[in-house]
C-alpha angles and dihedrals in degrees: 000000000000093000106110091015093057091077092054101031100103093044090055103041112008109133118176093192092053090049090054090048090053094049091048091050093050093049092046094052105036138046109214151134102190124055134194115191124196119204093008094174114190091350103243096137091034093058093042088059094044091052088058090060102262120142101244132189117178138179140182135188090230113079087194092059091048090052090052090050092050091056093060128100113276093013088139088071091068131064098225123189141162106256139161106223091212088066120082116253125203096226134112124208140164092233131028119195136194108174145174096040092300090141088064089068087070097094095173117070090218090060091049091052091045091056090050089052092046091051091050091052093046093054127091114232110287091017125140134236113202123188140150135215137187115271121238087251088072090067090058092044093058098041082102108055118254113217131185133169134178147114128295125178091344093309128108119230142187121202125186131176125193135162127222122180105318098340137084117214121203118190123192129189120184122190122206122215090277089053093248108153128228119193133208130173127197123195123195127183119218114215132200104263092220090056090050090052090052092050091050092052091047088053089058102263133134102225137210122177129204131186118223095344098290112050116078113221133020114312139147110295146098104278141023117214118206121204107191119185120200105229115237115244 
């Protein structure tokens, strides 16, 4: 995943307003100087935090996405690396992040719980782990297939999204200038938010949940935002 798509990712989904909303949410719900970000993607939120003076380390499983992030303005402000967030990392930070529904890529419950454990271990005492996931409403939204096609950077593309049972399937086709297709599929699992809360608490966190940035608690919406505080000893 995020091999072919990495080149076109920002053109498809970059949203400066959403990036600002994320940074505002993080600053409103955590007190920190150092940041560790899992699954940082193309680095938009990562760099926005670094430009504000935070000490930021960030990793992503996709080397292609990391290369795209490193090409951006101010990339030297961030310590970027290729990293699988299910693997332990010997780093401590005041705030750990996993944004833009990246936790939904953890199809196996064991991996989800492992990332919660890793975040707990990566945090300083009293630190905060912030992540978001798709709401259950997204499964209903994509019962009818979403389809989009167009042109990006001189290449044609087709993008479809459809849900089946507890997973969301995104299929991408990119056509080069000779109309040769390249395919990439992304699968995300949508979890019950109450179960996620339980897992967070079992991992040692004090948990608050928000729906779509503003509404505290679990409500109808697109995303649930988890603010998980590592309890001080």
